N, CA, C and O of each residue as an XYZ file, in Angstrom:
428
protein
N      59.677    119.770    103.783
C      61.016    119.401    103.369
C      61.170    119.763    101.890
O      60.281    119.481    101.087
N      62.277    120.377    101.534
C      62.501    120.795    100.153
C      62.793    119.589     99.257
O      63.126    118.505     99.735
N      62.660    119.806     97.967
C      62.965    118.740     97.014
C      64.415    118.305     97.115
O      64.727    117.120     96.998
N      65.304    119.272     97.332
C      66.722    118.935     97.460
C      66.969    118.048     98.674
O      67.726    117.081     98.594
N      66.342    118.368     99.784
C      66.474    117.548    100.992
C      65.886    116.169    100.768
O      66.449    115.170    101.216
N      64.757    116.108    100.076
C      64.150    114.815     99.753
C      65.071    113.975     98.883
O      65.284    112.789     99.132
N      65.613    114.621     97.855
C      66.537    113.920     96.959
C      67.727    113.376     97.739
O      68.101    112.215     97.578
N      68.323    114.218     98.588
C      69.460    113.770     99.392
C      69.083    112.599    100.284
O      69.852    111.647    100.419
N      67.907    112.661    100.892
C      67.455    111.566    101.753
C      67.390    110.257    100.967
O      67.938    109.243    101.398
N      66.720    110.281     99.813
C      66.571    109.062     99.028
C      67.901    108.602     98.433
O      68.167    107.403     98.349
N      68.733    109.560     98.022
C      70.031    109.204     97.446
C      70.889    108.484     98.481
O      71.415    107.403     98.214
N      71.030    109.083     99.659
C      71.900    108.472    100.668
C      71.270    107.232    101.290
O      71.982    106.365    101.799
N      69.966    107.139    101.256
C      69.303    105.916    101.702
C      69.682    104.768    100.759
O      69.987    103.665    101.211
N      69.660    105.030     99.462
C      70.043    104.007     98.481
C      71.523    103.672     98.588
O      71.902    102.505     98.493
N      72.364    104.683     98.785
C      73.796    104.435     98.944
C      74.040    103.548    100.161
O      74.897    102.665    100.125
N      73.291    103.778    101.236
C      73.449    102.962    102.441
C      73.100    101.499    102.180
O      73.625    100.609    102.848
N      72.229    101.249    101.226
C      71.839     99.872    100.919
C      72.860     99.163    100.039
O      72.953     97.937    100.082
N      73.628     99.902     99.242
C      74.589     99.271     98.324
C      76.035     99.685     98.626
O      76.905     99.566     97.763
N      76.288    100.162     99.824
C      77.626    100.672    100.139
C      78.695     99.599    100.003
O      79.840     99.908     99.672
N      78.340     98.345    100.253
C      79.344     97.279    100.132
C      79.798     97.120     98.682
O      80.975     96.877     98.415
N      78.873     97.257     97.766
C      79.219     97.163     96.340
C      80.111     98.329     95.950
O      81.125     98.145     95.278
N      79.736     99.520     96.369
C      80.539    100.709     96.064
C      81.933    100.569     96.668
O      82.931    100.866     96.012
N      81.996    100.117     97.914
C      83.295     99.930     98.578
C      84.141     98.908     97.830
O      85.345     99.101     97.663
N      83.521     97.827     97.381
C      84.260     96.816     96.626
C      84.824     97.358     95.326
O      85.962     97.059     94.964
N      84.033     98.152     94.624
C      84.498     98.714     93.357
C      85.614     99.735     93.569
O      86.580     99.769     92.807
N      85.481    100.557     94.591
C      86.536    101.543     94.882
C      87.798    100.829     95.390
O      88.916    101.259     95.106
N      87.608     99.742     96.140
C      88.757     98.950     96.596
C      89.519     98.404     95.399
O      90.749     98.350     95.413
N      88.787     97.995     94.358
C      89.453     97.517     93.144
C      90.389     98.594     92.599
O      91.495     98.284     92.158
N      89.959     99.851     92.625
C      90.791    100.925     92.102
C      92.091    101.057     92.893
O      93.149    101.312     92.319
N      92.007    100.883     94.212
C      93.220    100.953     95.037
C      94.119     99.744     94.798
O      95.335     99.890     94.672
N      93.532     98.559     94.736
C      94.315     97.347     94.475
C      94.959     97.437     93.096
O      96.114     97.051     92.913
N      94.210     97.947     92.139
C      94.747     98.137     90.801
C      95.935     99.103     90.818
O      96.920     98.896     90.109
N      95.838    100.145     91.621
C      96.946    101.110     91.711
C      98.209    100.440     92.242
O      99.313    100.721     91.773
N      98.043     99.556     93.219
C      99.207     98.823     93.742
C      99.795     97.943     92.645
O     101.011     97.907     92.457
N      98.926     97.232     91.919
C      99.412     96.364     90.843
C     100.102     97.179     89.747
O     101.162     96.789     89.257
N      99.511     98.292     89.369
C     100.103     99.144     88.334
C     101.466     99.678     88.781
O     102.387     99.803     87.974
N     101.583     99.992     90.074
C     102.862    100.468     90.604
C     103.980     99.484     90.300
O     105.062     99.874     89.861
N     103.711     98.203     90.537
C     104.745     97.190     90.328
C     104.893     96.799     88.860
O     106.012     96.608     88.383
N     103.798     96.678     88.150
C     103.847     96.233     86.757
C     104.481     97.297     85.865
O     105.301     96.983     85.002
N     104.103     98.543     86.073
C     104.579     99.632     85.222
C     105.798    100.356     85.795
O     106.393    101.205     85.131
N     106.164    100.011     87.036
C     107.323    100.618     87.691
C     107.192    102.146     87.751
O     108.088    102.882     87.341
N     106.046    102.595     88.277
C     105.812    104.027     88.466
C     105.473    104.267     89.932
O     105.097    103.329     90.635
N     105.598    105.504     90.406
C     105.262    105.794     91.814
C     103.785    105.506     92.101
O     102.932    105.616     91.220
N     103.504    105.132     93.360
C     102.128    104.795     93.748
C     101.178    105.962     93.506
O     100.039    105.754     93.089
N     101.631    107.183     93.763
C     100.746    108.337     93.556
C     100.326    108.451     92.089
O      99.169    108.756     91.798
N     101.256    108.208     91.168
C     100.913    108.238     89.742
C      99.992    107.076     89.389
O      99.067    107.237     88.592
N     100.238    105.909     89.974
C      99.401    104.743     89.694
C      97.989    104.943     90.239
O      97.016    104.537     89.603
N      97.874    105.563     91.408
C      96.555    105.836     91.985
C      95.805    106.851     91.110
O      94.614    106.695     90.839
N      96.513    107.874     90.683
C      95.931    108.864     89.770
C      95.471    108.173     88.482
O      94.346    108.387     88.032
N      96.330    107.354     87.894
C      95.990    106.633     86.665
C      94.769    105.747     86.874
O      93.879    105.698     86.025
N      94.729    105.051     88.002
C      93.627    104.138     88.284
C      92.301    104.880     88.384
O      91.303    104.437     87.816
N      92.276    105.990     89.089
C      91.028    106.737     89.239
C      90.632    107.458     87.951
O      89.447    107.514     87.621
N      91.583    107.999     87.231
C      91.259    108.666     85.965
C      90.743    107.652     84.950
O      89.813    107.945     84.198
N      91.335    106.472     84.923
C      90.858    105.414     84.038
C      89.517    104.886     84.520
O      88.615    104.645     83.718
N      89.384    104.704     85.844
C      88.132    104.214     86.408
C      86.975    105.165     86.197
O      85.834    104.730     86.039
N      87.247    106.428     86.192
C      86.197    107.415     85.933
C      85.956    107.592     84.435
O      85.133    108.409     84.022
N      86.669    106.833     83.643
C      86.615    106.841     82.169
C      86.928    108.215     81.578
O      86.410    108.580     80.523
N      87.770    108.963     82.261
C      88.217    110.256     81.736
C      89.402    110.026     80.807
O      89.390    110.461     79.656
N      90.423    109.343     81.312
C      91.568    108.956     80.505
C      92.298    110.104     79.846
O      92.253    110.236     78.623
N      92.966    110.935     80.619
C      93.692    112.075     80.057
C      94.806    111.660     79.103
O      95.104    112.384     78.152
N      95.420    110.518     79.339
C      96.486    110.045     78.468
C      97.874    110.481     78.885
O      98.852    110.136     78.223
N      97.980    111.238     79.974
C      99.300    111.660     80.422
C     100.091    110.504     81.030
O     101.322    110.533     81.030
N      99.403    109.492     81.546
C     100.040    108.270     82.017
C      99.337    107.135     81.288
O      98.111    107.029     81.317
N     100.116    106.296     80.641
C      99.516    105.164     79.929
C     100.369    103.921     80.170
O     101.589    104.013     80.308
N      99.718    102.759     80.218
C     100.465    101.528     80.462
C     101.337    101.151     79.269
O     100.946    101.319     78.114
N     102.512    100.643     79.572
C     103.457    100.247     78.529
C     103.519     98.733     78.369
O     103.913     98.243     77.311
N     103.137     97.985     79.401
C     103.231     96.525     79.350
C     101.870     95.921     79.022
O     100.832     96.569     79.162
N     101.898     94.680     78.588
C     100.660     93.978     78.288
C      99.782     93.804     79.516
O      98.567     93.989     79.451
N     100.400     93.448     80.635
C      99.642     93.275     81.880
C      99.046     94.611     82.315
O      97.903     94.659     82.769
N      99.794     95.677     82.183
C      99.292     97.002     82.525
C      98.107     97.392     81.670
O      97.159     98.011     82.154
N      98.156     97.033     80.403
C      97.039     97.346     79.510
C      95.792     96.542     79.866
O      94.676     97.058     79.799
N      95.980     95.285     80.243
C      94.839     94.463     80.683
C      94.229     95.052     81.945
O      93.007     95.135     82.071
N      95.086     95.460     82.882
C      94.582     96.093     84.109
C      93.828     97.386     83.790
O      92.819     97.691     84.425
N      94.315     98.136     82.815
C      93.636     99.388     82.435
C      92.248     99.098     81.872
O      91.292     99.804     82.191
N      92.131     98.075     81.046
C      90.826     97.720     80.480
C      89.876     97.276     81.588
O      88.719     97.694     81.621
N      90.363     96.429     82.493
C      89.523     95.978     83.608
C      89.106     97.153     84.491
O      87.978     97.198     84.980
N      90.005     98.084     84.689
C      89.687     99.259     85.494
C      88.636    100.123     84.798
O      87.757    100.678     85.458
N      88.717    100.239     83.489
C      87.692    100.959     82.744
C      86.326    100.307     82.894
O      85.318    101.000     83.034
N      86.288     98.987     82.865
C      85.021     98.272     83.057
C      84.468     98.482     84.464
O      83.264     98.664     84.641
N      85.346     98.455     85.459
C      84.916     98.731     86.835
C      84.397    100.166     86.934
O      83.415    100.430     87.628
N      85.055    101.081     86.242
C      84.600    102.473     86.232
C      83.213    102.625     85.640
O      82.411    103.427     86.118
N      82.927    101.852     84.596
C      81.589    101.886     84.009
C      80.565    101.390     85.022
O      79.467    101.939     85.115
N      80.917    100.352     85.781
C      80.011     99.849     86.822
C      79.764    100.903     87.900
O      78.631    101.097     88.341
N      80.832    101.583     88.319
C      80.682    102.623     89.337
C      79.783    103.744     88.817
O      78.863    104.183     89.508
N      80.053    104.199     87.606
C      79.256    105.272     87.016
C      77.795    104.850     86.874
O      76.886    105.612     87.205
N      77.579    103.641     86.383
C      76.215    103.142     86.231
C      75.483    103.036     87.544
O      74.296    103.351     87.627
N      76.183    102.592     88.576
C      75.569    102.459     89.893
C      75.190    103.825     90.466
O      74.094    103.990     91.003
N      76.074    104.785     90.357
C      75.783    106.129     90.862
C      74.628    106.761     90.083
O      73.768    107.416     90.673
N      74.606    106.572     88.780
C      73.509    107.114     87.973
C      72.191    106.427     88.343
O      71.158    107.085     88.459
N      72.228    105.117     88.524
C      71.013    104.387     88.909
C      70.488    104.874     90.255
O      69.281    105.035     90.431
N      71.391    105.106     91.199
C      70.979    105.614     92.510
C      70.378    107.010     92.374
O      69.366    107.314     93.005
N      70.994    107.855     91.556
C      70.479    109.213     91.364
C      69.108    109.192     90.695
O      68.230    109.973     91.061
N      68.915    108.311     89.723
C      67.612    108.201     89.060
C      66.568    107.712     90.049
O      65.449    108.224     90.080
N      66.931    106.720     90.862
C      66.011    106.230     91.897
C      65.613    107.369     92.833
O      64.431    107.558     93.124
N      66.614    108.133     93.305
C      66.338    109.224     94.242
C      65.465    110.296     93.593
O      64.564    110.835     94.236
N      65.723    110.602     92.344
C      64.912    111.596     91.649
C      63.477    111.105     91.465
O      62.522    111.853     91.673
N      63.342    109.845     91.074
C      61.999    109.285     90.901
C      61.228    109.298     92.212
O      60.058    109.679     92.241
N      61.872    108.885     93.294
C      61.220    108.888     94.602
C      60.888    110.307     95.052
O      59.840    110.542     95.653
N      61.774    111.245     94.763
C      61.531    112.640     95.128
C      60.301    113.179     94.412
O      59.447    113.828     95.016
N      60.226    112.904     93.125
C      59.100    113.411     92.341
C      57.799    112.678     92.644
O      56.732    113.292     92.660
N      57.877    111.359     92.888
C      56.679    110.587     93.224
C      56.149    110.930     94.599
O      54.944    110.875     94.844
N      57.053    111.285     95.494
C      56.687    111.548     96.882
C      56.232    112.984     97.107
O      55.709    113.317     98.170
N      56.436    113.847     96.086
C      56.165    115.266     96.243
C      54.817    115.619     95.611
O      54.697    115.601     94.386
N      53.808    115.936     96.413
C      52.501    116.269     95.847
C      52.524    117.555     95.020
O      51.643    117.748     94.182
N      53.486    118.426     95.223
C      53.557    119.686     94.480
C      54.006    119.471     93.046
O      53.854    120.366     92.214
N      54.559    118.300     92.738
C      55.080    118.058     91.385
C      53.988    117.621     90.422
O      54.266    117.412     89.241
N      52.760    117.479     90.890
C      51.661    117.036     90.022
C      50.938    118.177     89.376
O      49.992    117.960     88.619
């Protein structure tokens, strides 16, 4: 089995163990988009885009909250995005470590 296949195995094995956490965090992004739609009075598609761009901590700035509640939601979404990013990085590090530890050719 190649290193890439090994990495994929360990990565998706770890994702399968924490999928509920990932689903909960991504659900927050959708719920946030609904809230932003009403609070900021923008179309749902723009609110969903804003939620994911903020959650991924990219923040292009083309859509920004104008109300206090919208700004609080944006900050909370940024924090959720940091959790998502950290979780994905932790899973990738775990998979890489397992791939390298499990591979006798890497010694």
